[in-house]
C-alpha positions in Angstrom: 16.7 50.1 -31.4 20.0 49.1 -31.3 22.0 46.9 -34.1 22.5 44.1 -31.4 18.5 44.5 -30.7 17.6 44.5 -34.2 19.3 41.3 -35.4 18.0 37.8 -34.8 21.1 36.2 -35.6 24.9 36.3 -34.3 27.8 36.6 -36.8 28.4 32.9 -35.9 25.2 31.6 -36.9 25.3 34.2 -40.5 29.0 32.1 -41.3 27.3 28.8 -40.4 24.3 29.5 -42.8 26.7 30.0 -45.6 29.2 27.7 -44.8 26.9 24.5 -43.9 26.0 21.9 -45.3 27.8 23.1 -48.4 29.3 26.2 -48.9 27.4 29.4 -50.5 23.7 29.2 -51.3 23.4 28.1 -55.2 23.6 24.5 -57.0 23.1 23.4 -60.5 20.5 21.0 -60.7 19.4 19.3 -64.4 15.8 19.9 -65.7 16.2 16.3 -67.5 17.2 12.5 -66.4 20.8 11.8 -66.4 20.4 8.1 -65.2 20.8 6.6 -68.3 23.6 6.4 -71.1 20.9 7.1 -73.4 20.3 10.4 -71.3 23.9 11.3 -71.5 24.0 11.1 -75.2 20.8 13.1 -75.5 22.2 15.7 -73.4 25.5 16.1 -74.9 26.9 13.9 -77.6 25.4 13.3 -80.2 22.2 14.5 -79.2 23.0 18.2 -78.5 24.2 18.6 -82.2 20.5 18.8 -83.6 19.2 21.8 -81.3 23.1 23.7 -82.0 22.1 23.3 -86.0 18.7 25.0 -85.0 20.0 27.7 -83.0 22.7 28.4 -85.5 20.0 28.4 -88.5 17.7 30.5 -86.2 19.1 32.2 -83.2 15.8 33.0 -81.5 15.3 29.0 -81.1 17.7 29.2 -78.0 14.8 30.3 -76.1 13.3 27.0 -77.1 15.7 24.6 -76.6 17.9 26.1 -73.8 17.4 27.6 -70.6 18.4 31.4 -72.0 14.9 32.1 -71.8 14.2 31.8 -67.9 17.8 32.7 -67.0 19.3 36.1 -65.8 22.8 37.2 -64.9 23.2 39.1 -61.4 26.8 41.1 -62.2 28.5 43.4 -59.8 31.8 44.5 -59.1 31.4 45.2 -55.5 31.9 49.1 -55.7 28.7 49.7 -53.9 27.6 46.4 -51.5 24.5 47.0 -50.1 25.6 49.9 -48.1 28.8 48.2 -46.9 30.5 50.1 -49.7 33.5 49.4 -52.2 34.9 46.1 -50.7 35.6 44.5 -54.1 34.7 42.0 -56.1 34.9 38.8 -54.4 33.4 40.2 -51.0 30.0 41.2 -53.3 29.7 37.3 -54.3 27.8 36.4 -51.3 25.1 39.5 -52.0 25.0 38.1 -55.3 24.1 34.6 -54.8 21.8 36.3 -52.3 20.0 37.9 -55.3 20.1 34.8 -57.4 18.3 33.1 -54.9 15.5 35.7 -54.2 14.9 35.5 -57.7 14.3 31.9 -57.7 12.6 31.9 -54.0 10.2 34.7 -55.5 9.4 34.3 -59.3 11.3 30.7 -60.2 13.8 33.0 -62.4 17.0 31.0 -62.5 20.1 33.0 -62.4 23.7 32.9 -62.0 26.4 35.7 -60.1 29.3 36.8 -62.1 31.5 39.0 -60.4 34.0 41.2 -62.4 37.3 42.5 -60.9 37.4 45.6 -62.5 35.8 49.3 -61.8 37.0 50.6 -65.4 33.1 51.1 -67.0 34.4 50.2 -70.5 36.0 46.7 -69.2 32.4 46.0 -67.5 30.5 46.9 -71.0 32.6 44.7 -72.8 32.3 42.1 -70.6 28.9 42.0 -70.2 28.4 42.6 -74.1 30.3 39.4 -74.7 28.6 37.1 -72.5 25.0 38.5 -73.0 23.8 36.1 -75.6 23.6 33.4 -72.9 21.1 35.3 -71.0 17.7 36.2 -71.0 18.1 39.1 -69.0 21.0 41.1 -66.9 20.7 42.1 -63.5 23.1 44.9 -62.6 23.8 45.2 -59.1 26.2 47.1 -56.6 27.7 49.0 -59.2 28.3 52.8 -57.7 27.5 55.7 -59.4 27.9 57.8 -61.8 29.5 54.9 -63.5 26.4 52.6 -63.3 24.3 55.1 -65.3 26.6 54.8 -68.2 27.0 51.0 -67.9 23.4 50.4 -67.9 22.8 52.8 -70.8 25.1 51.4 -72.8 24.3 48.0 -72.3 21.1 48.5 -73.2 21.9 49.7 -76.4 24.1 47.0 -77.1 22.3 43.8 -76.2 18.8 42.9 -77.1 17.5 41.7 -73.7 16.5 43.7 -70.3 19.2 45.1 -68.8 18.3 46.4 -65.4 20.4 48.1 -62.7 18.4 47.1 -59.7 20.1 49.7 -57.2 18.3 52.6 -59.4 15.1 51.0 -60.7 14.0 48.6 -57.8 14.0 51.1 -55.3 12.4 53.7 -57.7 9.7 51.1 -58.3 8.6 50.2 -54.9 8.7 53.6 -53.9 6.5 55.2 -56.6 4.0 52.5 -55.3 3.7 53.8 -51.9 3.6 57.3 -53.3 0.6 56.1 -55.0 -1.2 55.0 -52.5 -0.2 57.6 -50.1 -1.6 60.3 -52.8 -4.6 57.6 -53.0 -5.2 57.9 -48.9 -4.3 61.5 -48.5 -6.5 62.7 -51.8 -3.7 64.5 -53.0 -2.9 64.3 -57.3 0.7 63.5 -58.5 0.2 66.3 -60.8 -0.1 68.6 -57.6 2.2 67.3 -55.3 5.5 68.9 -54.1 8.7 66.3 -54.0 12.0 66.9 -52.4 14.5 64.1 -52.7 17.5 64.1 -50.6 20.8 61.5 -52.1 20.3 61.8 -55.9 22.5 58.8 -56.3 21.8 55.5 -58.4 18.2 55.2 -56.8 17.5 59.0 -56.2 17.9 59.7 -59.8 16.0 57.0 -61.0 12.9 57.6 -58.3 12.9 61.2 -60.0 12.8 59.9 -63.6 9.9 57.2 -62.6 8.0 59.7 -60.9 8.0 62.2 -63.3 7.3 59.7 -66.1 4.2 58.9 -63.7 2.9 62.4 -63.8 4.6 64.5 -61.0 5.7 67.7 -62.8 9.2 68.4 -62.8 9.6 72.1 -61.8 7.7 70.5 -58.8 10.8 68.3 -57.5 13.7 69.4 -56.3 16.6 67.2 -55.4 19.7 67.8 -52.6 22.8 66.4 -52.2 25.7 67.0 -49.6 26.0 70.2 -51.0 22.4 71.5 -51.1 19.8 72.1 -53.7 20.5 71.1 -57.4 19.5 74.4 -58.9 20.1 75.5 -62.4 23.7 77.4 -62.7 25.1 75.0 -59.9 28.4 73.9 -61.3 30.1 72.5 -57.7 29.3 68.9 -57.4 27.3 68.0 -60.3 27.3 65.8 -63.4 25.2 65.2 -66.6 22.7 63.0 -64.3 22.5 65.5 -61.6 22.2 68.5 -64.1 19.0 67.0 -65.8 16.9 67.1 -62.6 18.2 70.9 -61.4 15.7 73.2 -61.4 15.0 77.0 -61.3 14.3 77.8 -57.2 16.1 80.5 -55.1 16.1 77.7 -52.3 19.6 76.3 -51.5 19.4 74.2 -48.3 17.5 71.2 -47.7 15.5 72.7 -44.8 14.6 75.4 -47.1 13.1 72.7 -49.9 11.5 70.9 -47.4 9.3 73.6 -46.3 6.1 73.1 -47.4 6.8 70.1 -49.2 4.1 67.2 -49.8 6.4 64.5 -50.0 10.2 63.9 -48.6 12.3 61.0 -50.1 15.4 60.1 -48.4 18.6 57.9 -50.0 21.1 59.6 -48.1 22.2 58.9 -44.6 21.2 58.5 -40.9 19.9 61.9 -39.4 19.9 63.7 -42.6 16.0 64.7 -41.7 15.5 66.7 -38.5 11.9 66.9 -36.7 11.9 70.6 -37.5 12.0 69.6 -41.2 9.1 67.4 -41.0 7.2 69.8 -38.8 7.1 72.4 -41.8 6.1 69.9 -44.4 2.6 70.5 -46.0 -0.6 68.9 -44.3 -0.6 64.9 -44.5 3.0 65.0 -45.7 4.7 61.7 -47.1 8.4 60.6 -45.7 10.2 57.9 -47.2 13.4 57.7 -45.5 15.0 54.8 -47.1 18.8 54.8 -45.9 19.9 51.3 -44.6 20.5 50.4 -42.3 19.4 53.6 -40.4 16.8 55.7 -41.5 17.4 59.8 -42.3 14.7 60.0 -39.5 12.6 57.0 -37.5 9.1 56.7 -37.7 9.0 57.6 -33.9 10.6 60.8 -34.5 8.4 61.7 -37.4 5.0 60.9 -35.6 5.9 63.0 -32.5 5.9 66.0 -34.7 3.4 64.9 -37.3 1.2 62.5 -36.6 -0.8 62.9 -40.0 2.6 61.5 -41.5 2.6 58.6 -43.8 6.0 56.8 -43.1 8.0 54.6 -45.0 11.5 53.2 -44.4 14.1 50.4 -45.8 13.6 48.3 -42.5 11.5 45.3 -41.9 10.7 46.0 -38.6 8.9 49.4 -39.2 5.6 49.4 -41.5 5.6 50.2 -45.0 9.5 48.8 -46.1 10.9 49.8 -49.3 12.1 46.3 -50.5 13.7 45.9 -54.0 12.4 42.2 -53.6 9.2 43.6 -54.5 10.2 44.3 -58.1 13.2 43.1 -59.6 11.5 39.4 -59.6 8.3 40.0 -60.4 9.8 42.5 -63.3 12.0 39.8 -64.8 9.3 37.4 -64.4 7.2 39.4 -66.8 9.9 40.6 -69.1 11.2 37.0 -69.6 7.9 35.6 -70.4 7.5 37.6 -73.3 10.9 37.8 -74.4 11.1 41.6 -74.0 13.9 43.5 -75.6 14.4 45.7 -72.6 12.6 47.2 -69.4 11.2 50.3 -70.4 9.6 53.4 -68.2 6.2 51.8 -69.0 7.0 48.3 -67.6 8.1 50.3 -64.6 5.3 52.1 -63.9 3.0 49.3 -64.5 4.9 47.0 -61.8 4.5 50.2 -59.5 0.4 50.0 -60.4 0.1 46.6 -59.9 1.8 46.6 -56.4 -0.3 49.7 -55.5 -3.3 47.8 -56.3 -2.3 45.0 -54.3 -1.7 46.5 -51.2 -5.2 47.7 -51.3 -6.4 44.0 -51.7 -7.3 41.9 -48.2 -3.8 40.9 -47.1 -3.8 36.9 -46.3 -2.4 35.1 -43.6 0.7 33.9 -45.0 1.6 37.4 -44.8 0.3 38.2 -41.2 2.3 34.8 -39.9 5.3 36.8 -41.5 4.4 39.8 -38.9 4.1 37.1 -36.1 0.3 37.4 -36.4 -0.1 41.3 -36.7 -3.3 42.4 -38.7 -2.2 44.1 -41.7 -4.9 46.1 -44.2 -4.6 48.8 -46.3 -3.9 52.3 -44.6 -1.4 54.8 -44.0 0.5 51.6 -42.2 0.2 49.6 -45.1 0.6 50.9 -48.4 3.3 48.8 -50.0 2.7 44.7 -50.0 4.6 42.5 -48.1 7.3 40.3 -49.9 5.5 37.4 -48.2 2.6 38.1 -50.1 2.0 34.8 -51.8 -0.2 36.7 -54.7 3.0 38.6 -56.0 3.7 36.1 -58.6 0.9 35.7 -60.3 -0.2 39.4 -59.9 2.1 41.6 -60.8 4.1 40.1 -63.9 0.7 40.2 -66.1 0.7 44.0 -65.6 4.4 44.2 -66.6 4.0 41.5 -69.6 0.9 43.6 -70.7 3.2 47.2 -70.8 6.2 45.3 -72.7 3.3 44.0 -75.3 1.5 47.4 -75.4 5.4 49.3 -75.8 6.1 46.9 -78.6 9.4 45.5 -77.0 8.1 41.9 -76.6 9.2 39.2 -78.9 6.3 37.3 -77.9 3.1 38.1 -76.9 1.0 36.5 -74.4 -2.5 35.4 -76.2 -4.6 34.5 -72.7 -3.6 36.6 -69.5 -5.7 34.7 -67.5 -4.1 31.4 -68.5 -0.8 33.2 -67.9 -1.9 34.0 -64.6 -3.0 30.4 -63.7 0.6 29.1 -65.2 2.2 31.7 -62.7 0.3 30.6 -59.9 1.1 26.8 -60.2 5.3 27.7 -60.9 6.0 28.4 -56.6 2.3 27.2 -54.9 2.0 23.6 -55.6 -1.7 24.0 -54.5 -2.1 26.2 -57.4 -2.9 23.6 -60.3 -5.0 21.3 -58.0 -6.9 24.3 -56.6 -7.6 26.0 -59.9 -9.4 23.1 -61.4 -11.8 22.9 -58.0 -12.4 26.6 -57.9 -13.3 26.8 -61.9 -15.8 23.7 -61.2 -17.2 25.6 -57.9 -17.1 29.1 -59.8 -19.1 27.3 -62.6 -22.0 26.0 -60.0 -21.9 28.3 -57.1 -22.9 26.9 -53.8 -24.3 28.3 -50.6 -21.5 27.3 -47.7 -21.9 27.8 -44.1 -19.1 29.1 -42.0 -20.1 27.4 -38.8 -17.9 29.5 -36.8 -18.8 32.3 -37.9 -18.1 34.8 -34.9 -14.0 33.8 -35.6 -12.2 36.7 -37.7 -10.4 34.5 -39.6 -13.4 32.3 -40.5 -15.2 35.9 -41.6 -12.2 36.8 -44.0 -12.8 33.2 -45.4 -16.0 33.4 -45.9 -15.6 37.0 -47.3 -13.2 35.5 -50.0 -15.3 32.8 -50.7 -18.4 35.0 -51.6 -16.4 37.8 -53.6 -14.3 35.4 -55.3 -17.4 34.0 -57.1 -17.6 30.8 -55.4 -21.3 31.1 -54.0 -22.8 32.3 -50.7 -21.3 32.3 -47.6 -23.2 32.3 -44.6 -21.9 33.0 -41.1 -23.4 31.1 -38.1 -23.0 33.9 -34.8 -24.0 36.4 -32.6 -24.9 39.5 -35.2 -23.1 42.2 -32.7 -19.8 40.0 -32.4 -19.9 38.9 -36.2 -20.4 42.7 -36.8 -17.6 43.9 -34.5 -14.9 41.4 -35.9 -16.1 42.2 -39.2 -15.0 46.1 -38.3 -12.1 44.7 -36.6 -10.7 42.9 -40.0 -11.7 45.8 -42.0 -14.8 44.9 -43.7 -18.1 47.0 -43.5 -20.9 44.9 -42.2 -23.6 47.1 -44.1 -21.6 46.2 -47.4 -20.0 42.7 -46.8 -23.0 40.9 -48.1 -22.4 38.4 -46.1 -25.6 36.5 -44.5 -25.6 35.9 -40.8 -27.6 33.4 -39.0 -28.3 33.6 -35.2 -28.7 30.2 -34.0 -31.2 31.2 -31.0 -33.3 33.8 -32.9 -33.3 32.3 -36.0 -37.1 31.7 -37.6 -36.1 28.2 -38.8 -35.0 27.2 -34.8 -38.2 25.3 -34.1 -37.9 23.2 -37.4 -34.3 22.6 -36.6 -35.2 21.2 -33.3 -38.3 19.0 -34.4 -36.0 17.2 -37.0 -32.9 16.5 -34.5 -35.1 15.6 -31.6 -36.7 12.9 -34.1 -33.4 11.8 -34.4 -31.9 11.6 -30.9 -35.1 11.0 -28.9 -33.9 7.4 -28.6 -30.7 7.7 -27.8 -30.8 9.7 -24.3 -32.0 13.2 -25.5 -34.6 15.0 -24.1 -36.4 17.7 -26.5 -35.0 20.5 -24.0 -31.2 18.9 -24.6 -31.9 18.9 -28.4 -33.1 22.8 -28.3 -29.8 23.2 -26.0 -28.0 21.7 -28.8 -29.4 23.8 -31.8 -29.3 27.2 -29.5 -25.7 26.9 -28.3 -23.9 24.3 -30.6 -22.9 25.8 -34.1 -22.2 22.8 -35.6 -25.6 21.3 -34.7 -27.2 24.6 -36.1 -24.9 24.8 -39.4 -25.3 21.0 -40.0 -29.3 21.0 -39.5 -29.3 24.0 -42.2 -27.2 21.4 -44.5 -29.6 18.8 -43.7 -32.6 20.5 -44.2 -31.5 21.6 -47.8 -30.8 25.1 -46.7 -27.3 25.3 -47.5 -25.3 22.9 -50.0 -22.2 22.5 -47.3 -20.5 23.5 -44.2 -17.3 24.2 -42.9 -16.2 24.0 -39.2 -13.2 22.9 -37.5 -11.3 25.9 -36.7 -12.2 26.2 -32.9 -12.3 22.5 -31.6 -10.8 19.4 -32.5 -11.8 17.4 -35.6 -13.1 14.1 -33.6 -15.4 16.4 -31.6 -16.3 18.6 -34.7 -17.2 15.3 -36.4 -19.1 13.8 -33.7 -21.2 16.8 -33.2 -21.9 17.0 -37.4 -22.9 13.0 -37.2 -25.6 13.8 -34.8 -27.4 15.6 -37.8 -25.8 14.3 -40.9 -26.1 10.6 -42.0 -23.2 8.6 -43.7 -23.6 8.0 -47.5 -25.3 5.0 -48.7 -22.4 2.6 -48.8 -20.4 5.1 -48.0 -17.0 4.9 -45.2 -16.6 8.2 -43.2 -13.0 8.9 -43.1 -10.0 11.7 -43.9 -8.2 11.9 -46.6 -5.2 14.2 -47.1 -3.7 15.6 -50.6 -0.1 16.3 -50.7 1.1 18.2 -53.5 4.9 17.8 -53.9 7.6 17.9 -56.8 5.0 18.2 -59.4 2.9 15.2 -57.9 -0.5 14.9 -56.3 -0.8 12.3 -53.9 -4.1 11.0 -51.6 -3.4 9.6 -48.3 -5.9 7.8 -46.6 -7.6 7.3 -43.7 -5.8 10.3 -41.9 -8.2 10.7 -39.1 -11.3 8.5 -38.4 -10.4 4.9 -38.0 -7.5 3.9 -35.7 -6.4 0.1 -36.7 -8.4 -0.7 -40.0 -9.2 -4.5 -40.6 -8.9 -6.2 -43.7 -12.7 -5.2 -44.6 -12.1 -1.7 -43.3 -9.0 -1.1 -45.6 -10.8 -2.4 -48.5 -13.4 0.2 -47.6 -10.9 3.0 -47.2 -9.7 2.5 -50.6 -13.0 2.1 -52.2 -14.1 5.6 -51.0 -10.7 7.1 -51.5 -10.5 5.9 -55.3 -14.3 7.1 -55.6 -13.5 10.5 -54.3 -10.0 10.9 -56.5 -12.2 9.9 -59.6 -14.7 12.9 -58.7 -11.7 14.9 -58.5 -10.6 14.6 -61.6 -7.7 12.0 -61.7 -7.3 8.2 -62.4 -7.0 6.4 -59.3 -4.3 4.0 -58.6 -4.1 2.7 -55.2 -1.2 1.4 -53.3 -1.7 -0.3 -50.1 1.2 0.8 -47.7 3.4 -1.5 -45.4 6.8 -2.2 -43.9 6.6 -5.4 -45.7 7.0 -6.0 -49.3 4.9 -8.4 -51.1 5.1 -10.5 -47.9 9.0 -9.8 -46.6 8.6 -9.7 -43.7 5.3 -10.7 -42.8 3.7 -9.0 -39.6 -0.1 -8.6 -38.6 -0.8 -5.2 -40.1 1.0 -6.6 -43.1 -1.4 -9.6 -43.0 -4.5 -7.2 -42.9 -3.2 -5.5 -45.9 -2.7 -8.7 -47.8 -6.1 -9.7 -47.0 -7.7 -6.6 -48.3 -5.8 -7.2 -51.4 -7.1 -10.5 -51.7 -10.7 -8.8 -51.2 -10.6 -6.2 -53.8 -9.2 -9.2 -56.1 -12.6 -10.9 -55.3 -14.6 -7.9 -55.7 -13.5 -6.9 -59.6 -13.3 -3.4 -58.6 -12.5 -0.9 -61.8 -9.6 1.0 -60.2 -5.9 0.1 -60.1 -4.5 -1.2 -56.8 -1.6 -3.1 -55.4 -0.1 -4.0 -52.3 1.5 -4.5 -49.7 4.7 -2.4 -50.2 6.9 0.4 -49.0 6.3 4.2 -50.3 9.3 4.1 -52.4 8.2 0.7 -54.4 4.7 2.5 -54.8 6.2 6.0 -56.0 9.4 5.2 -57.8 8.8 3.7 -61.2 13.2 2.1 -61.2 12.0 0.2 -58.0 9.2 -1.3 -59.6 11.4 -2.6 -62.2 12.2 -5.6 -59.6 8.6 -6.8 -59.4 7.3 -7.3 -63.0 4.1 -8.7 -61.8 2.9 -5.5 -60.1 -0.6 -4.5 -61.5 -0.1 -0.8 -61.3 0.3 0.9 -65.0 2.0 4.1 -63.6 2.9 5.4 -60.0 0.3 5.4 -57.2 -1.6 8.3 -56.3 -3.7 6.9 -53.5 -1.7 5.3 -50.4 -4.0 3.3 -48.1 -2.1 3.4 -45.0 -2.3 0.2 -42.5 -3.4 2.4 -39.6 -4.2 5.9 -38.8 -1.1 7.0 -36.9 0.9 6.1 -40.0 -1.0 8.3 -42.3 -1.4 11.2 -39.6 2.3 11.2 -38.8 3.4 10.6 -42.4 1.4 13.4 -43.7 2.0 16.0 -40.5 6.0 14.9 -41.1 6.0 15.8 -44.7 4.7 19.1 -44.3 6.7 19.7 -41.2 9.7 19.4 -43.1 9.0 21.3 -46.1 9.4 21.0 -49.9 5.2 20.0 -49.8 1.9 21.4 -49.1 -0.7 19.2 -47.9 -4.4 20.1 -48.1 -7.0 18.7 -45.8 -7.7 16.1 -44.3 -10.8 16.2 -46.4 -13.9 14.6 -44.8 -15.8 11.6 -47.1 -18.5 9.3 -46.6 -21.3 11.9 -45.5 -24.4 12.0 -46.9 -24.0 16.0 -47.3 -21.2 18.0 -47.7 -19.2 18.6 -44.6 -15.7 19.5 -44.1 -13.8 19.9 -41.0 -10.6 22.3 -41.0 -7.1 21.8 -38.9 -7.5 23.5 -35.1 -6.7 27.0 -35.7 -6.6 27.0 -39.4 -5.4 30.0 -41.5 -7.5 32.1 -43.7 -6.2 30.0 -47.0 -6.7 26.8 -45.5 -10.5 27.5 -44.2 -11.3 29.2 -47.7 -9.7 25.7 -49.2 -12.1 23.7 -47.2 -14.9 25.7 -48.2 -14.1 25.1 -51.9 -13.7 21.5 -51.1 -17.1 21.6 -49.6 -18.8 23.1 -52.6 -17.0 20.9 -55.0 -17.5 17.4 -53.3 -21.4 17.4 -53.3 -22.6 13.9 -52.4 -25.0 12.3 -55.0 -28.3 11.9 -54.1 -29.9 8.5 -54.1 -31.6 7.8 -57.4 -29.6 10.1 -59.3 
């Protein structure tokens, strides 16, 4: 594949991306309000004097009163930019800004780039030493070897914070994670494998250091550079770092070293490995050709001569990408959170082991979406997690933090690691805090949930995740042979999955379901044979019957058909709740807020009485979810200005609530900014809301649906649902074509929001 074929953008697009709407990729955003004179007085003079004195008395207080504890400096002199070489400090700035963006995007670490205009190692050491007190950690980047070794080593001794040269250790950690899993698949042991590394530069030497620390025997590792094998006694082209990895051997060339080797690591140049070399390796060889942008040898070339090989590259368009973004954000996240003094070998190994473990887990849909839907599962083509795996933020840092604690470099140990994982999940995923509450409640009282479209691969995976996650018993509706085939397709063993399968046509309960449903529908134009056909062929009818007859606590459907169609089918079997209102409510999570929007799916143009019912149903549901409901009726009108037909309906609804004397807070009619912005409400002192609204009642279904979908499409917010309310049994309808994670979320909602039976 040519460079032109690989690129998904033009040079002009790349320049425009960096230039507009404002130059660069970073900006500084205050974390405290800066709206009033009082805010400014607290932020600067005279308020700032108080933390100044506190830090002067106790330097560690800087972690409590400043951003130091979540701030990393990305430092470079531009002598080894990405593979572009020595182009100078200023030219490296786009890369360093990019690195800072990755810190924020993947681990919520604040970062600032610093470019140093010197090639003198002593000067770089002096600069970083003198500014190091500002930061919680230092990430050295794109500094050429061998100077980078000395710079990192000396700064580690001079500073009491982590100093990490990612070009060395990032690559080493991801490479080590891949090696752990490659050995797992091939049945080889680290202590026994023979490794050859070509390219003992910064990343190469760090990789050898790390795999030896993990258990690979030093005598089994041979390194080669452009002059051949690093053997003991060699003087040409050697330095102290290369000499540390020289071995006693009679091999002098790369080809000689590779013969019989189990592992070949490349950090050199395109074409350095030949098919003949690969053919000479031991059975089930592992080849990581990590030169960028073109590997030492391509996977196609390898598999032509060694179909038994496990192959990795530095490229995203091939399987098993050795990508540093899997390492450095999470290394620093864990190190910062325990206020570590350094990043040691144990922390790097812990990160590698965590990544290896994660690759063996089921791969979520978010990852498949990043790979255009290609199904990924642990095996020779998936031994390293994807950088798009949303679990990395909460999965990897705890391993790093624990290693820091175990080795005594942590200033502030973490007492509750489970609570720490939860806090990490909430840093990047706005749904995490909300869903954690739901998940915890469901796990305390597991439920039987039937997944109506049980033949769908995404539904099977969601059901498996539901059951193995401890949320309850998952039941699949479908034909056993097709369910089993699709289980195998997604990497599950039908014999050991533990999932219960109900074939509607063959079920022992079929006659009872037919009798019960016929009793409901016989005066609605249905013959008994029509009902028999529904139970046999319509899985929503069958699944809803299971729930209605008490043989399941709830059901999930909607993946293969529209919301309206699925709801009509469910309503044939399940009654509305007494006094309830059938409606959809979407949960919008954005900027630390949880907002509930109703009705998003059922009533197209609600009248005043229907708006009242929607508000009451939403307030009841939000209370069950653990929130204090504050209802705002949405309108383009603000308390009568201007008037219109829709706003008049809203005013009537508010008047009705006034007469009812409901217990929840409500107000209207108003636009969204008035409901959500406390500053805007100052102009309306008569408003009854004690705080910003958390339930927005829309005047019509199109307003609700369009607004939630618009927010979701623009980004910056996560939308769950719509959650179906108002039924006598717990039923949730997913969006058409929902991902595994969305199906799982709706299953948890079905298990959580159990209707209260009459008389309870």
